[in-house]
N, C-alpha and C positions, 0 to 999 in steps of 0.2 A: 920537440918537448914544450909542454905547455908552461907558459908564464904565469906569474901571480896575476898579469892583468887579464889573462884569458880564463880565469876561473869563473865558471857559471855563476850567475847572481841570483839570490833567493827571490823567487817572484811572488812569494805568499803576500797576502794582504798587510800582515803585520810588518813586513818588510818595507812594502812599497807606499803605506799610506801612513799618515800622521795619526795619532791617538784621537784627535779630534774629528778626523775625516772617517776614521773606522767606527766611532760612536755614531756618528751621523748615519752611517749606512746601516748598521744594526737597527737604528730608531726607525728608519725608512721602512726596513724590512717588516718589523712588528706592526707599524702603522698601516701598511698597506695589505696586510695578510688577511685572508677570509676567516682565519681561525682567531678566535678571541683570546687574548693573552692577559693573564691577570698576576699581580703580585699580592699575596696575602700575608699578615702577620701571624703570629703564633696562635691567635685567637680566631682566625678566618676573617679578619677585617679587610677589606679591600683598600690595598695601598695604591694600586695602579690597574687600570683597565684600557685595553686598546680600542681604538675607534670601531673594530669590527663588532663591538658588544651592541651598537646601534642596529646593525644589520641583523644580528641574531636574536637579540632579545628587547629591542626597540628602545632601551635606555641609552642617553649620553653618558660618557664616562664620568663626567662630573657629577651627575645625578646619583651615581652608586658609590662614590669615594667616600670612605668612612662607614659603609654598611657592611653586615656581615653575609656571606654567601649563602649561609643556611636559611635565611630570611626568604630566599625565593624557592627553596626546595620543597617539592610536592610532599604532602604529609605522608603519603605511603612510602616516601624515599627518605624521610628524615632520619629515622633510627639508623639506616646504613651510613647517610652522611655524617651523622655525629659521630659514629664508632670510628669512621675512617680519618676524621680530623682529630680525634683523640690519639689514634695511633701514630699519626704523623707528628702531634705535639710531644708525645713521649718517646718519639725517634724509634719506636718499635717498627716502623715501616718507612722506608726512604722514597718509595716511589708507589704511585696508585693509578690503576686504570679501572674506570667504571662507567656506567651510564646512569643518568638520572634525569628526572623532568624537573624543569625550570619555569618559573612564572614569567611569561611575557608581559611587557607593558600593556598590552591590549587585553590582557585578561586570559589568553589562551595559554596551554602548556606546551612546552617544547622538550623534546628528548635530546639531551647533549652528551655527547662523549667526552669524558673527563680525564684529563691526564695531568697528575700533580707529582712534582719533584720537591723533596724536601731540601731545602738550602737554609734551614734556620739556623745551623751550627756554622756555617761560612759567615765570618764577620763582614766580609765585603758584600754580601748579599741579605743575609739575615731575614730570609722571607721563604714563603713557599711559591714556587713558580707553576702556575695553572694554566693550561691551554684547554679551550673548549671548541668542540666541532659539532654543528647542528646535523643530527641524524634523523630528524622527526620524519622525514618522508620514507627514509629507509626502515625505521622502526615501525611505522604504521603499516607499511607493506608487509613486514615480518608478522606483525599481529594479525593481520588480515589473513596472511597465509596460513597461520596457526588455527585461525577460526575455520578457514576453508577445510583444513587438514582434520579438525575435529568433527566438522559437519560432514565430511566425507566419510569418516570413520564411524560416524553414527548412522549414516545412510548405508554404509556397507554392513553394519550390524543388523539393522532393520531388514536389508534385502537377504541376509542369510537367514534371518528368523523367518521371514515370509516364505523362503524356498524350502526350509526345512518342514513347514507346516503344509506345504502343497502336497494334495494327493497324487500328482503326477510327478514324474522324473524330469529334472531339468539340468541341462548341461550348456556350459559357455566355453567356446573355444576361440582362441586367437586367429586372425588371419593373416597370411595365407597358409601358415604351417599346419593348422588345425590342432595345434597343441592345447589340452583341455586346461581351462582356467579354473573352473568351478563347477561342482555338482553337488546334488542334495542326496539325502539318505534314500529317497525314493528310487534313485537310479540302482543302488545297490540291491535293493530289496526287489525290484522287478526282473534285474538280470541274475541276480542270486551270485553275483560275484563282483569284485571291486574293479573300478576303472583307474589305471595309473595316469597321473596328470601329465605324464611326459609324452603321452601318445600323440601322434601326428596322423594327417590324413592317410598316408601310405600304410598306415598300421591299422587303421579301422577294419580291415577285411579279418582280422582276429576275431571280431565280434560276429557271430554267425547269424546272418539274416537271409531270408528266401524270398524271391519274388514269387508271384502268383503261379507262375509255370514251374517252380521248384528250383530254379536256377539261383546260385547264391548271389548276394550284394557282394560287388568288389567294393574296396576301401572309397574310392570316388563317387560311388553310386549312393551312398547313404545321404539322406536329406541334410545333415549338418554339414557334410563336406560340400554338396552343391551350393549350399547358401554361402559359405565362407570363400569358395573358389569362384562361383558363377554368379553370385547375387540372387540366386533362385528363392523365391518363398515357396515352401511346400505347406500344403494344408490337408491334415488327416490322412496321411498315406499309411495304408495297412500293410504291416511287414510280419510274416511268420518269423520267429526267432528261437534260437536254441539257448535255454537258460544254463546257468553255471553248473545245475544239478543233472543236466542231460535231458530235461523235459522240454517240449515245445509249448510256445504260446504265441499270441497274436497281439500286436501292438499298433496303437495309432499315433502316427509321428507327425508333427507339425514343427516346421523351423523356419528362420528367417535372418538375413544378414543384418549386422548392426553398423551403421555409417556414421562417419564424423561429420563436421560441418562442411567439409569439401565433398560429400557424397562418396567418399572412399570406403571401402569394407575394411573395419578394423577388427571385427569379430562376427561370431555367430551364435545364436541361441536355438537350442532344439528342446521341445517339450514332448513327452510321450507318456501314455497311460496303456496299461496292460488291460486289453478288452477281451482276453481269452474267455471269461466266464460269460460275457455279454454275448459273444459270438456263439457260444454253446447254447444259450437260451433261445437266440435267434434263430438258430438251426431246428431246435426242437419245435419252435413255433411255427417255423416254415412247413416243417414236416406234417405238423398237425393241421395246418390250414391246406396243404396240398391234399392230404388224406380226406379231410372233410369235404373240400371241393369235388374230389372225384366220387366220394359217396353221395354228394347231394345231386350230381348230374344224373345219375340213374333213375331216381325216382321223378325228378323234374322231367326228364326225356319221356318216362312212361306217362305222366300226367298230361304232357303236351300231345302224346300219340293218342290218348283217349279223348282228349278235348277235339283233336281234329276229326276223330270218328264220329263224335257227336254232332259236330258240324255238318258233316256229310249227312248223318241221318235226319237232322232237323232241316236241311236243305231240301230234302226230298218231300217232307211233310209240310213245308213253308211255314215253319213256326218262327216269325220274324222276331218275337221278343226273345225267345231261347237263343236264336242266332246272335242277337245283340249282345246278350251276357256272355255267350261262348266267345265272342270276339274279343270283348274286354278281358275275359280270362286268359285268352290265347296272348294278347298284348302284354299282360302282366307277366306270363310265363316267358315270353320273349325277354323282357327286362331283366327278370330273374336269371335267365341263362347267360345273359351277357354279363351281369354281376359275377356269377359263378366263373365265367370264362376268364374275366379280367383278374379275379383273385387268384385263380388258378396260374394264370401267366405270370404274374408278379412273384407268385411263390416260386415258380420255376425259374425266374429270372434270379431271386436271390439265392437258390440252390445250384445256380449255374447250369440248369437243365433247360433252358429256352433254346432249343436247337432250331436252326434255320433249314428249311428244305429248298435250297436254290433250284430254280428252273427258268428257262428263257420262256417269256409269256409277254402278250401285249398289255401294257399298262392300262392304255385307253379303255380296251374291253373289260379288264378288271374293274376299273372304276365305274364304268357304266353298269355293270352287273350290280355293284354295291348300292349305286344310286337307285336303279330300279327297284330293288329290295326295300330301300328306306323310303322311297316315294309312296309305295304301297301301304306304309304305315303311318303316314303323315298327310292331313288334308289341309295344314295351315300354310305351308311353305312350297313353292315350285323350286325344284332342284335343276338348274339350268348348267350343263356340261358345254364348254367350249375350249378351242384350241386345236391340236394336232388330232388327225383321224386315226393315226396308228403310231405306236411307240414301243419298241420291244426293249425290255430290260431283262436283267438276271437277277432274281431274288425269290424270296419266298411269297408266292402269290396269296396265301391265306393271311399272312401277318400283315403285308401292306394293305389288304383289304379291311383287317382289323384296324389299322391306322386311319384309313378313309372313314370307316364306319364311326370311330371316336370324334374325329374332327368334324364330320357334317352333323352328328348327333348334337355336339356341343353348339354349333352354328345355329341350329334350329332351336335349341333350348334357349339361348342367350339372346334370341332376337324375337321375343314375343310381339305380336302385333304387326310384324313385317310379313312380307309374302314370298321373299325370294332368297336363295341362297346360290351363290355363283361358284362354280368349280372349274378351274382352268388348267389345262395340260400343255406345258410347253417345254423347250429345252434351250439350254446356253451353255455353250462351251462343250463339256464332256459331262453334261448333267441333265437329267430329267426333272423338270419343276411341276409341282402340284400347289395351286393356291386355292384355299377355301375362304369365300369373302361372304360375311354376314352383314347386316346393317343394323346390329343390335345395340346393347347397352355400352359396349367397348370396355377397355381395360385401362387402368392408368399405368403410365410407362414404369413406375417404381416396383411393379409386380413383374416385369418381363423376365428379370434374372432368376426367379424362383418359381415360376408358373409350372416349369416342368418337373418340379421336385415330387416325390411321392407324398401323398396325402395333402399337399399344399391347396389352400383353397383361398381366394381373395377375401379378406376379412372386412367386407363393407356390408352395410344394411342391405342394399339392394340385392347383392350376389347371394346373400344368405337365404333369400327367398327361393333360390333355385336348388332341388336336391341333387346331391352327388358326394362321392367320397374323395375326389381328388386323385384318382387313380388312372384315369383315362389318358391325360396328356402325359402323365409319366412313363405308362406303359408305350404310348406312341413315340416318345423321345427315345426310350431304349431300343425299341424295334429298328427306329430310322438309324440309330448310331451302330446298330450291329450289321446294318447294310452298307455301312461306311459313308452314310449320308449326312444331312444336317437338317434341323427343324427349328422354326423361329416363328416369332409373332410380330405383327404389326398393327397397332391398335390406337384408338383415341376415344377417350370417354365420351359416351353418348354418340359416337358416330360409328359404331362397328368395329369389327376386327378381320384380320386377314392372317389365317395360319397357314404356313409355307412349309414344304419340305423338298428337299433335293436328294436325287438317287444317282449315283454314278452310271453312266452309259458305257456299253462295251463297243469295241471296234465293230464296224459293219452293222450298226443299229439301223433297224428299219424305222423310216419317219415317213409318215404320209402327210398330205396337205392339210391345213387347218378348216376346221368346220365348227358347228355349233348345234347342240341338241337341248331340247327341253324333256324333261321326264315328267310325265302326266300321271 
């Protein structure tokens, strides 16, 4: 049984410390606190300020003794501070929490968190007990964040306004889910139905799109899905699509991934326009060009036939002047025939009617025949053929001859004053290679990426002096591509150009030794 002597002793400070020691400890706690402690009378005059005041507002405690706190408060906070003090004086409020700006000794303003407890009615205290904590850094960060949020909201509003005014449909989706975050009204107008914002990549196949061969797009095949899942940038991909009202159209679609500062894909954006009407008009135009080209070929062929008959007639009578004019006439007819054939070929390309007639043939023989034909019409250049003696490939001999014709014609045209064009046939790995080199005006490298585009011409004063429509290289590019080959150019301004193309070789290709030929 516990005796009186065994009773636990009270270990509280009040029991173990003398009043003097306890007061000293409280004083030390206040003196060394980072928060400012103040005692104010009922008029808000400072009776006591702790040393932390110097760290927070720059004043020594003795400098502020007898001053009123309201004299430091920012003018924008004066009204609130006065009302708060009045409510404390009237004892309608016993405690106050607020934030206010106070003047620092150096002239700057500090945001302080203010906590006041009303002890005016306590005769042993008879004061307002006030504590101040510097929250300037926190408040400035908060204000900055508010500004950023406001700017972000404004930028978002501007973005939405721009998107709604765009003539194209625009959609933004998050990565990797593919959930739609944003779309404009044009999306619904083009598709003629709405897009639920909860959609994900796996549900994209609900929107009916078709490849050029008629097979439907799977969800992951849509350009937007490829951008957010694989980081692919898609440029002007043409897609046949089924509208909400059951009609079909054609859209041109471009998409790209959106990256963060760590180059991680966080979203994707897709832009598309309905080009159905444009494609319809293009088809009408192509049909018209095809029809006109066919109609032109008949009279031109007849005129050429009569020209050749006249040449034979005047050859027998040895009328040299008439033969001279007929030769010029025949040359211009050949140029007109080439132009009609080029336009017709491009029309067939656009209509998907440029069919190849593949056969096994000797590439060297085909090139030699074309060069002999062109050599007969030019007295300014010598066409030199070198390389292998025999090289069999599978392809459309007539179309390959058309490519050679365009490239050699360009080499002659763009090398005035020179005397030679070199044509080399060789092979590498599984491909036949043909290089056509001239020593003419050359091409700046900035044009390399576009020189094979339809109707593209180098827009420089010297090049503008040479006639042409910019369709020969385009046609050559398309023919080579349809043979699963590749065409490119190497050139330097003022030092000539080398146009090259490759064609795939078949197994057991016949290749004879190298040789060299001049066409006179």
